mmCIF file as gemmi writes it, N, C-alpha and C atoms, coordinates in Angstrom:
data_model
loop_
_atom_site.group_PDB
_atom_site.id
_atom_site.type_symbol
_atom_site.label_atom_id
_atom_site.label_alt_id
_atom_site.label_comp_id
_atom_site.label_asym_id
_atom_site.label_entity_id
_atom_site.label_seq_id
_atom_site.pdbx_PDB_ins_code
_atom_site.Cartn_x
_atom_site.Cartn_y
_atom_site.Cartn_z
_atom_site.occupancy
_atom_site.B_iso_or_equiv
_atom_site.pdbx_formal_charge
_atom_site.auth_seq_id
_atom_site.auth_asym_id
_atom_site.pdbx_PDB_model_num
ATOM 1 N N . UNK Axp A 1 ? -20.61 -52.576 37.629 1 0 ? 1 A 1
ATOM 2 C CA . UNK Axp A 1 ? -21.27 -51.815 38.671 1 0 ? 1 A 1
ATOM 3 C C . UNK Axp A 1 ? -22.637 -52.436 38.94 1 0 ? 1 A 1
ATOM 4 N N . UNK Axp A 2 ? -22.851 -52.929 40.113 1 0 ? 2 A 1
ATOM 5 C CA . UNK Axp A 2 ? -24.098 -53.574 40.495 1 0 ? 2 A 1
ATOM 6 C C . UNK Axp A 2 ? -24.78 -52.761 41.588 1 0 ? 2 A 1
ATOM 7 N N . UNK Axp A 3 ? -24.776 -51.416 41.423 1 0 ? 3 A 1
ATOM 8 C CA . UNK Axp A 3 ? -25.318 -50.53 42.444 1 0 ? 3 A 1
ATOM 9 C C . UNK Axp A 3 ? -26.455 -49.696 41.892 1 0 ? 3 A 1
ATOM 10 N N . UNK Axp A 4 ? -27.312 -49.25 42.816 1 0 ? 4 A 1
ATOM 11 C CA . UNK Axp A 4 ? -28.337 -48.273 42.511 1 0 ? 4 A 1
ATOM 12 C C . UNK Axp A 4 ? -28.175 -47.132 43.504 1 0 ? 4 A 1
ATOM 13 N N . UNK Axp A 5 ? -28.799 -45.998 43.203 1 0 ? 5 A 1
ATOM 14 C CA . UNK Axp A 5 ? -28.834 -44.891 44.148 1 0 ? 5 A 1
ATOM 15 C C . UNK Axp A 5 ? -30.275 -44.731 44.612 1 0 ? 5 A 1
ATOM 16 N N . UNK Axp A 6 ? -30.458 -44.599 45.912 1 0 ? 6 A 1
ATOM 17 C CA . UNK Axp A 6 ? -31.784 -44.434 46.493 1 0 ? 6 A 1
ATOM 18 C C . UNK Axp A 6 ? -31.867 -43.043 47.089 1 0 ? 6 A 1
ATOM 19 N N . UNK Axp A 7 ? -32.975 -42.363 46.803 1 0 ? 7 A 1
ATOM 20 C CA . UNK Axp A 7 ? -33.21 -41.034 47.359 1 0 ? 7 A 1
ATOM 21 C C . UNK Axp A 7 ? -34.55 -41.049 48.081 1 0 ? 7 A 1
ATOM 22 N N . UNK Axp A 8 ? -34.531 -40.64 49.337 1 0 ? 8 A 1
ATOM 23 C CA . UNK Axp A 8 ? -35.746 -40.569 50.138 1 0 ? 8 A 1
ATOM 24 C C . UNK Axp A 8 ? -36.079 -39.111 50.397 1 0 ? 8 A 1
ATOM 25 N N . UNK Axp A 9 ? -37.361 -38.797 50.405 1 0 ? 9 A 1
ATOM 26 C CA . UNK Axp A 9 ? -37.793 -37.413 50.583 1 0 ? 9 A 1
ATOM 27 C C . UNK Axp A 9 ? -38.757 -37.287 51.751 1 0 ? 9 A 1
ATOM 28 N N . UNK Axp A 10 ? -38.763 -36.088 52.321 1 0 ? 10 A 1
ATOM 29 C CA . UNK Axp A 10 ? -39.677 -35.689 53.399 1 0 ? 10 A 1
ATOM 30 C C . UNK Axp A 10 ? -39.653 -36.684 54.558 1 0 ? 10 A 1
ATOM 31 N N . UNK Axp A 11 ? -40.798 -37.146 55 1 0 ? 11 A 1
ATOM 32 C CA . UNK Axp A 11 ? -40.877 -37.992 56.197 1 0 ? 11 A 1
ATOM 33 C C . UNK Axp A 11 ? -40.227 -39.356 56.01 1 0 ? 11 A 1
ATOM 34 N N . UNK Axp A 12 ? -40.011 -39.796 54.784 1 0 ? 12 A 1
ATOM 35 C CA . UNK Axp A 12 ? -39.349 -41.084 54.573 1 0 ? 12 A 1
ATOM 36 C C . UNK Axp A 12 ? -37.888 -41.061 55.009 1 0 ? 12 A 1
ATOM 37 N N . UNK Axp A 13 ? -37.321 -39.864 55.137 1 0 ? 13 A 1
ATOM 38 C CA . UNK Axp A 13 ? -35.93 -39.732 55.592 1 0 ? 13 A 1
ATOM 39 C C . UNK Axp A 13 ? -35.775 -39.948 57.096 1 0 ? 13 A 1
ATOM 40 N N . UNK Axp A 14 ? -36.843 -39.747 57.838 1 0 ? 14 A 1
ATOM 41 C CA . UNK Axp A 14 ? -36.767 -39.798 59.296 1 0 ? 14 A 1
ATOM 42 C C . UNK Axp A 14 ? -36.29 -41.174 59.77 1 0 ? 14 A 1
ATOM 43 N N . UNK Axp A 15 ? -35.149 -41.178 60.439 1 0 ? 15 A 1
ATOM 44 C CA . UNK Axp A 15 ? -34.568 -42.417 60.939 1 0 ? 15 A 1
ATOM 45 C C . UNK Axp A 15 ? -33.893 -43.258 59.858 1 0 ? 15 A 1
ATOM 46 N N . UNK Axp A 16 ? -33.799 -42.712 58.657 1 0 ? 16 A 1
ATOM 47 C CA . UNK Axp A 16 ? -33.169 -43.446 57.556 1 0 ? 16 A 1
ATOM 48 C C . UNK Axp A 16 ? -32.019 -42.613 56.984 1 0 ? 16 A 1
ATOM 49 N N . UNK Axp A 17 ? -32.172 -42.145 55.791 1 0 ? 17 A 1
ATOM 50 C CA . UNK Axp A 17 ? -31.132 -41.384 55.089 1 0 ? 17 A 1
ATOM 51 C C . UNK Axp A 17 ? -31.797 -40.553 54.01 1 0 ? 17 A 1
ATOM 52 N N . UNK Axp A 18 ? -31.044 -39.614 53.434 1 0 ? 18 A 1
ATOM 53 C CA . UNK Axp A 18 ? -31.56 -38.818 52.32 1 0 ? 18 A 1
ATOM 54 C C . UNK Axp A 18 ? -31.156 -39.442 50.986 1 0 ? 18 A 1
ATOM 55 N N . UNK Axp A 19 ? -29.916 -39.902 50.93 1 0 ? 19 A 1
ATOM 56 C CA . UNK Axp A 19 ? -29.373 -40.456 49.685 1 0 ? 19 A 1
ATOM 57 C C . UNK Axp A 19 ? -28.394 -41.559 50.046 1 0 ? 19 A 1
ATOM 58 N N . UNK Axp A 20 ? -28.448 -42.649 49.289 1 0 ? 20 A 1
ATOM 59 C CA . UNK Axp A 20 ? -27.58 -43.783 49.599 1 0 ? 20 A 1
ATOM 60 C C . UNK Axp A 20 ? -27.361 -44.622 48.348 1 0 ? 20 A 1
ATOM 61 N N . UNK Axp A 21 ? -26.133 -45.127 48.197 1 0 ? 21 A 1
ATOM 62 C CA . UNK Axp A 21 ? -25.841 -46.092 47.137 1 0 ? 21 A 1
ATOM 63 C C . UNK Axp A 21 ? -25.882 -47.478 47.755 1 0 ? 21 A 1
ATOM 64 N N . UNK Axp A 22 ? -26.387 -48.435 46.993 1 0 ? 22 A 1
ATOM 65 C CA . UNK Axp A 22 ? -26.594 -49.766 47.538 1 0 ? 22 A 1
ATOM 66 C C . UNK Axp A 22 ? -26.447 -50.808 46.437 1 0 ? 22 A 1
ATOM 67 N N . UNK Axp A 23 ? -25.85 -51.945 46.797 1 0 ? 23 A 1
ATOM 68 C CA . UNK Axp A 23 ? -25.78 -53.066 45.856 1 0 ? 23 A 1
ATOM 69 C C . UNK Axp A 23 ? -27.163 -53.683 45.746 1 0 ? 23 A 1
ATOM 70 N N . UNK Axp A 24 ? -27.515 -54.162 44.57 1 0 ? 24 A 1
ATOM 71 C CA . UNK Axp A 24 ? -28.879 -54.645 44.361 1 0 ? 24 A 1
ATOM 72 C C . UNK Axp A 24 ? -28.997 -56.163 44.386 1 0 ? 24 A 1
ATOM 73 N N . UNK Axp A 25 ? -28.084 -56.841 45.028 1 0 ? 25 A 1
ATOM 74 C CA . UNK Axp A 25 ? -28.169 -58.298 45.115 1 0 ? 25 A 1
ATOM 75 C C . UNK Axp A 25 ? -29.508 -58.707 45.715 1 0 ? 25 A 1
ATOM 76 N N . UNK Axp A 26 ? -30.262 -59.517 44.984 1 0 ? 26 A 1
ATOM 77 C CA . UNK Axp A 26 ? -31.547 -60.01 45.472 1 0 ? 26 A 1
ATOM 78 C C . UNK Axp A 26 ? -32.693 -59.018 45.363 1 0 ? 26 A 1
ATOM 79 N N . UNK Axp A 27 ? -32.447 -57.855 44.805 1 0 ? 27 A 1
ATOM 80 C CA . UNK Axp A 27 ? -33.497 -56.846 44.63 1 0 ? 27 A 1
ATOM 81 C C . UNK Axp A 27 ? -33.787 -56.74 43.136 1 0 ? 27 A 1
ATOM 82 N N . UNK Axp A 28 ? -34.975 -57.168 42.738 1 0 ? 28 A 1
ATOM 83 C CA . UNK Axp A 28 ? -35.317 -57.163 41.317 1 0 ? 28 A 1
ATOM 84 C C . UNK Axp A 28 ? -36.32 -56.085 40.949 1 0 ? 28 A 1
ATOM 85 N N . UNK Axp A 29 ? -37.213 -55.751 41.884 1 0 ? 29 A 1
ATOM 86 C CA . UNK Axp A 29 ? -38.275 -54.786 41.613 1 0 ? 29 A 1
ATOM 87 C C . UNK Axp A 29 ? -38.309 -53.73 42.72 1 0 ? 29 A 1
ATOM 88 N N . UNK Axp A 30 ? -38.964 -52.626 42.42 1 0 ? 30 A 1
ATOM 89 C CA . UNK Axp A 30 ? -39.087 -51.549 43.398 1 0 ? 30 A 1
ATOM 90 C C . UNK Axp A 30 ? -39.724 -52.064 44.693 1 0 ? 30 A 1
ATOM 91 N N . UNK Axp A 31 ? -40.733 -52.919 44.591 1 0 ? 31 A 1
ATOM 92 C CA . UNK Axp A 31 ? -41.397 -53.433 45.797 1 0 ? 31 A 1
ATOM 93 C C . UNK Axp A 31 ? -40.439 -54.233 46.673 1 0 ? 31 A 1
ATOM 94 N N . UNK Axp A 32 ? -39.466 -54.926 46.066 1 0 ? 32 A 1
ATOM 95 C CA . UNK Axp A 32 ? -38.448 -55.64 46.847 1 0 ? 32 A 1
ATOM 96 C C . UNK Axp A 32 ? -37.584 -54.645 47.617 1 0 ? 32 A 1
ATOM 97 N N . UNK Axp A 33 ? -37.262 -53.534 46.961 1 0 ? 33 A 1
ATOM 98 C CA . UNK Axp A 33 ? -36.438 -52.504 47.592 1 0 ? 33 A 1
ATOM 99 C C . UNK Axp A 33 ? -37.173 -51.857 48.768 1 0 ? 33 A 1
ATOM 100 N N . UNK Axp A 34 ? -38.455 -51.605 48.599 1 0 ? 34 A 1
ATOM 101 C CA . UNK Axp A 34 ? -39.252 -51.024 49.68 1 0 ? 34 A 1
ATOM 102 C C . UNK Axp A 34 ? -39.177 -51.921 50.919 1 0 ? 34 A 1
ATOM 103 N N . UNK Axp A 35 ? -39.329 -53.222 50.718 1 0 ? 35 A 1
ATOM 104 C CA . UNK Axp A 35 ? -39.242 -54.164 51.848 1 0 ? 35 A 1
ATOM 105 C C . UNK Axp A 35 ? -37.836 -54.183 52.446 1 0 ? 35 A 1
ATOM 106 N N . UNK Axp A 36 ? -36.817 -54.19 51.58 1 0 ? 36 A 1
ATOM 107 C CA . UNK Axp A 36 ? -35.433 -54.237 52.057 1 0 ? 36 A 1
ATOM 108 C C . UNK Axp A 36 ? -35.092 -53.006 52.905 1 0 ? 36 A 1
ATOM 109 N N . UNK Axp A 37 ? -35.715 -51.882 52.597 1 0 ? 37 A 1
ATOM 110 C CA . UNK Axp A 37 ? -35.476 -50.641 53.342 1 0 ? 37 A 1
ATOM 111 C C . UNK Axp A 37 ? -36.374 -50.53 54.579 1 0 ? 37 A 1
ATOM 112 N N . UNK Axp A 38 ? -37.106 -51.582 54.895 1 0 ? 38 A 1
ATOM 113 C CA . UNK Axp A 38 ? -38.023 -51.609 56.037 1 0 ? 38 A 1
ATOM 114 C C . UNK Axp A 38 ? -39.057 -50.495 55.989 1 0 ? 38 A 1
ATOM 115 N N . UNK Axp A 39 ? -39.531 -50.203 54.779 1 0 ? 39 A 1
ATOM 116 C CA . UNK Axp A 39 ? -40.624 -49.247 54.623 1 0 ? 39 A 1
ATOM 117 C C . UNK Axp A 39 ? -41.897 -50.041 54.356 1 0 ? 39 A 1
ATOM 118 N N . UNK Axp A 40 ? -43.015 -49.485 54.76 1 0 ? 40 A 1
ATOM 119 C CA . UNK Axp A 40 ? -44.299 -50.098 54.46 1 0 ? 40 A 1
ATOM 120 C C . UNK Axp A 40 ? -44.773 -49.573 53.108 1 0 ? 40 A 1
ATOM 121 N N . UNK Axp A 41 ? -45.326 -50.427 52.266 1 0 ? 41 A 1
ATOM 122 C CA . UNK Axp A 41 ? -45.795 -49.964 50.947 1 0 ? 41 A 1
ATOM 123 C C . UNK Axp A 41 ? -46.741 -48.77 51.035 1 0 ? 41 A 1
ATOM 124 N N . UNK Axp A 42 ? -47.568 -48.719 52.073 1 0 ? 42 A 1
ATOM 125 C CA . UNK Axp A 42 ? -48.509 -47.608 52.194 1 0 ? 42 A 1
ATOM 126 C C . UNK Axp A 42 ? -47.83 -46.291 52.572 1 0 ? 42 A 1
ATOM 127 N N . UNK Axp A 43 ? -46.57 -46.338 53.013 1 0 ? 43 A 1
ATOM 128 C CA . UNK Axp A 43 ? -45.802 -45.113 53.308 1 0 ? 43 A 1
ATOM 129 C C . UNK Axp A 43 ? -45.385 -44.4 52.029 1 0 ? 43 A 1
ATOM 130 N N . UNK Axp A 44 ? -45.24 -45.156 50.961 1 0 ? 44 A 1
ATOM 131 C CA . UNK Axp A 44 ? -44.702 -44.63 49.705 1 0 ? 44 A 1
ATOM 132 C C . UNK Axp A 44 ? -45.848 -44.287 48.761 1 0 ? 44 A 1
ATOM 133 N N . UNK Axp A 45 ? -45.963 -43.008 48.406 1 0 ? 45 A 1
ATOM 134 C CA . UNK Axp A 45 ? -47.041 -42.574 47.523 1 0 ? 45 A 1
ATOM 135 C C . UNK Axp A 45 ? -46.566 -42.38 46.084 1 0 ? 45 A 1
ATOM 136 N N . UNK Axp A 46 ? -45.332 -41.916 45.925 1 0 ? 46 A 1
ATOM 137 C CA . UNK Axp A 46 ? -44.815 -41.615 44.59 1 0 ? 46 A 1
ATOM 138 C C . UNK Axp A 46 ? -43.443 -42.242 44.446 1 0 ? 46 A 1
ATOM 139 N N . UNK Axp A 47 ? -43.216 -42.875 43.301 1 0 ? 47 A 1
ATOM 140 C CA . UNK Axp A 47 ? -41.94 -43.546 43.007 1 0 ? 47 A 1
ATOM 141 C C . UNK Axp A 47 ? -41.45 -43.044 41.649 1 0 ? 47 A 1
ATOM 142 N N . UNK Axp A 48 ? -40.167 -42.705 41.6 1 0 ? 48 A 1
ATOM 143 C CA . UNK Axp A 48 ? -39.528 -42.379 40.333 1 0 ? 48 A 1
ATOM 144 C C . UNK Axp A 48 ? -38.315 -43.279 40.157 1 0 ? 48 A 1
ATOM 145 N N . UNK Axp A 49 ? -38.131 -43.776 38.949 1 0 ? 49 A 1
ATOM 146 C CA . UNK Axp A 49 ? -36.912 -44.502 38.576 1 0 ? 49 A 1
ATOM 147 C C . UNK Axp A 49 ? -36.319 -43.718 37.412 1 0 ? 49 A 1
ATOM 148 N N . UNK Axp A 50 ? -35.126 -43.191 37.639 1 0 ? 50 A 1
ATOM 149 C CA . UNK Axp A 50 ? -34.44 -42.369 36.634 1 0 ? 50 A 1
ATOM 150 C C . UNK Axp A 50 ? -35.313 -41.198 36.18 1 0 ? 50 A 1
ATOM 151 N N . UNK Axp A 51 ? -35.936 -40.528 37.154 1 0 ? 51 A 1
ATOM 152 C CA . UNK Axp A 51 ? -36.756 -39.329 36.939 1 0 ? 51 A 1
ATOM 153 C C . UNK Axp A 51 ? -38.038 -39.589 36.157 1 0 ? 51 A 1
ATOM 154 N N . UNK Axp A 52 ? -38.442 -40.862 36.059 1 0 ? 52 A 1
ATOM 155 C CA . UNK Axp A 52 ? -39.697 -41.206 35.397 1 0 ? 52 A 1
ATOM 156 C C . UNK Axp A 52 ? -40.6 -41.908 36.399 1 0 ? 52 A 1
ATOM 157 N N . UNK Axp A 53 ? -41.874 -41.581 36.344 1 0 ? 53 A 1
ATOM 158 C CA . UNK Axp A 53 ? -42.828 -42.185 37.266 1 0 ? 53 A 1
ATOM 159 C C . UNK Axp A 53 ? -42.773 -43.707 37.132 1 0 ? 53 A 1
ATOM 160 N N . UNK Axp A 54 ? -42.803 -44.4 38.277 1 0 ? 54 A 1
ATOM 161 C CA . UNK Axp A 54 ? -42.687 -45.862 38.288 1 0 ? 54 A 1
ATOM 162 C C . UNK Axp A 54 ? -43.714 -46.456 39.242 1 0 ? 54 A 1
ATOM 163 N N . UNK Axp A 55 ? -43.85 -47.762 39.172 1 0 ? 55 A 1
ATOM 164 C CA . UNK Axp A 55 ? -44.777 -48.499 40.029 1 0 ? 55 A 1
ATOM 165 C C . UNK Axp A 55 ? -43.992 -49.501 40.872 1 0 ? 55 A 1
ATOM 166 N N . UNK Axp A 56 ? -44.623 -50.071 41.898 1 0 ? 56 A 1
ATOM 167 C CA . UNK Axp A 56 ? -43.916 -51.05 42.729 1 0 ? 56 A 1
ATOM 168 C C . UNK Axp A 56 ? -43.388 -52.255 41.948 1 0 ? 56 A 1
ATOM 169 N N . UNK Axp A 57 ? -44.04 -52.623 40.846 1 0 ? 57 A 1
ATOM 170 C CA . UNK Axp A 57 ? -43.58 -53.785 40.086 1 0 ? 57 A 1
ATOM 171 C C . UNK Axp A 57 ? -42.539 -53.44 39.011 1 0 ? 57 A 1
ATOM 172 N N . UNK Axp A 58 ? -42.069 -52.186 38.997 1 0 ? 58 A 1
ATOM 173 C CA . UNK Axp A 58 ? -41.03 -51.771 38.037 1 0 ? 58 A 1
ATOM 174 C C . UNK Axp A 58 ? -39.725 -52.492 38.344 1 0 ? 58 A 1
ATOM 175 N N . UNK Axp A 59 ? -39.09 -53.032 37.297 1 0 ? 59 A 1
ATOM 176 C CA . UNK Axp A 59 ? -37.807 -53.717 37.47 1 0 ? 59 A 1
ATOM 177 C C . UNK Axp A 59 ? -36.705 -52.707 37.741 1 0 ? 59 A 1
ATOM 178 N N . UNK Axp A 60 ? -35.731 -53.132 38.55 1 0 ? 60 A 1
ATOM 179 C CA . UNK Axp A 60 ? -34.567 -52.311 38.892 1 0 ? 60 A 1
ATOM 180 C C . UNK Axp A 60 ? -33.353 -52.85 38.145 1 0 ? 60 A 1
ATOM 181 N N . UNK Axp A 61 ? -32.542 -51.915 37.633 1 0 ? 61 A 1
ATOM 182 C CA . UNK Axp A 61 ? -31.328 -52.284 36.902 1 0 ? 61 A 1
ATOM 183 C C . UNK Axp A 61 ? -30.13 -51.556 37.505 1 0 ? 61 A 1
ATOM 184 N N . UNK Axp A 62 ? -28.94 -52.13 37.396 1 0 ? 62 A 1
ATOM 185 C CA . UNK Axp A 62 ? -27.748 -51.443 37.899 1 0 ? 62 A 1
ATOM 186 C C . UNK Axp A 62 ? -27.649 -50.032 37.312 1 0 ? 62 A 1
ATOM 187 N N . UNK Axp A 63 ? -27.294 -49.09 38.16 1 0 ? 63 A 1
ATOM 188 C CA . UNK Axp A 63 ? -27.146 -47.705 37.741 1 0 ? 63 A 1
ATOM 189 C C . UNK Axp A 63 ? -28.412 -46.869 37.887 1 0 ? 63 A 1
ATOM 190 N N . UNK Axp A 64 ? -29.549 -47.502 38.193 1 0 ? 64 A 1
ATOM 191 C CA . UNK Axp A 64 ? -30.798 -46.763 38.36 1 0 ? 64 A 1
ATOM 192 C C . UNK Axp A 64 ? -30.738 -45.835 39.563 1 0 ? 64 A 1
ATOM 193 N N . UNK Axp A 65 ? -31.486 -44.74 39.476 1 0 ? 65 A 1
ATOM 194 C CA . UNK Axp A 65 ? -31.69 -43.82 40.591 1 0 ? 65 A 1
ATOM 195 C C . UNK Axp A 65 ? -33.165 -43.914 40.944 1 0 ? 65 A 1
ATOM 196 N N . UNK Axp A 66 ? -33.442 -44.332 42.171 1 0 ? 66 A 1
ATOM 197 C CA . UNK Axp A 66 ? -34.811 -44.563 42.601 1 0 ? 66 A 1
ATOM 198 C C . UNK Axp A 66 ? -35.155 -43.581 43.705 1 0 ? 66 A 1
ATOM 199 N N . UNK Axp A 67 ? -36.242 -42.848 43.496 1 0 ? 67 A 1
ATOM 200 C CA . UNK Axp A 67 ? -36.674 -41.823 44.455 1 0 ? 67 A 1
ATOM 201 C C . UNK Axp A 67 ? -38.038 -42.202 45.014 1 0 ? 67 A 1
ATOM 202 N N . UNK Axp A 68 ? -38.169 -42.037 46.329 1 0 ? 68 A 1
ATOM 203 C CA . UNK Axp A 68 ? -39.414 -42.344 47.022 1 0 ? 68 A 1
ATOM 204 C C . UNK Axp A 68 ? -39.943 -41.103 47.72 1 0 ? 68 A 1
ATOM 205 N N . UNK Axp A 69 ? -41.241 -40.844 47.559 1 0 ? 69 A 1
ATOM 206 C CA . UNK Axp A 69 ? -41.908 -39.716 48.195 1 0 ? 69 A 1
ATOM 207 C C . UNK Axp A 69 ? -43.091 -40.232 49.002 1 0 ? 69 A 1
ATOM 208 N N . UNK Axp A 70 ? -43.318 -39.669 50.19 1 0 ? 70 A 1
ATOM 209 C CA . UNK Axp A 70 ? -44.48 -40.069 50.982 1 0 ? 70 A 1
ATOM 210 C C . UNK Axp A 70 ? -45.736 -39.346 50.488 1 0 ? 70 A 1
ATOM 211 N N . UNK Axp A 71 ? -46.853 -39.715 51.079 1 0 ? 71 A 1
ATOM 212 C CA . UNK Axp A 71 ? -48.085 -38.961 50.822 1 0 ? 71 A 1
ATOM 213 C C . UNK Axp A 71 ? -47.869 -37.558 51.336 1 0 ? 71 A 1
ATOM 214 N N . UNK Axp A 72 ? -48.382 -36.599 50.609 1 0 ? 72 A 1
ATOM 215 C CA . UNK Axp A 72 ? -48.19 -35.198 50.998 1 0 ? 72 A 1
ATOM 216 C C . UNK Axp A 72 ? -49.543 -34.627 51.373 1 0 ? 72 A 1
ATOM 217 N N . UNK Axp A 73 ? -49.606 -34.092 52.572 1 0 ? 73 A 1
ATOM 218 C CA . UNK Axp A 73 ? -50.855 -33.479 53.026 1 0 ? 73 A 1
ATOM 219 C C . UNK Axp A 73 ? -50.685 -31.985 53.145 1 0 ? 73 A 1
ATOM 220 N N . UNK Axp A 74 ? -51.754 -31.321 53.326 1 0 ? 74 A 1
ATOM 221 C CA . UNK Axp A 74 ? -51.658 -29.881 53.493 1 0 ? 74 A 1
ATOM 222 C C . UNK Axp A 74 ? -53.022 -29.244 53.309 1 0 ? 74 A 1
ATOM 223 N N . UNK Axp A 75 ? -53.014 -27.966 53.447 1 0 ? 75 A 1
ATOM 224 C CA . UNK Axp A 75 ? -54.313 -27.315 53.348 1 0 ? 75 A 1
ATOM 225 C C . UNK Axp A 75 ? -54.232 -25.969 52.746 1 0 ? 75 A 1
């Protein structure tokens, strides 16, 4: 199995998807995945890999679940 699951939340879903499985050919780190998904790094405020906080330079492995959250505003 050479797949990961990607979960997008809130405004990151707009024009994209909520949940998707994807082969990780050529994707080694979270930052590579952000580019592959045509997201701008500044759009992504919080990253989780397998329910643990992660950074853009975190390595991706088959079977990982990667969640992206945008900046959250409010008052």
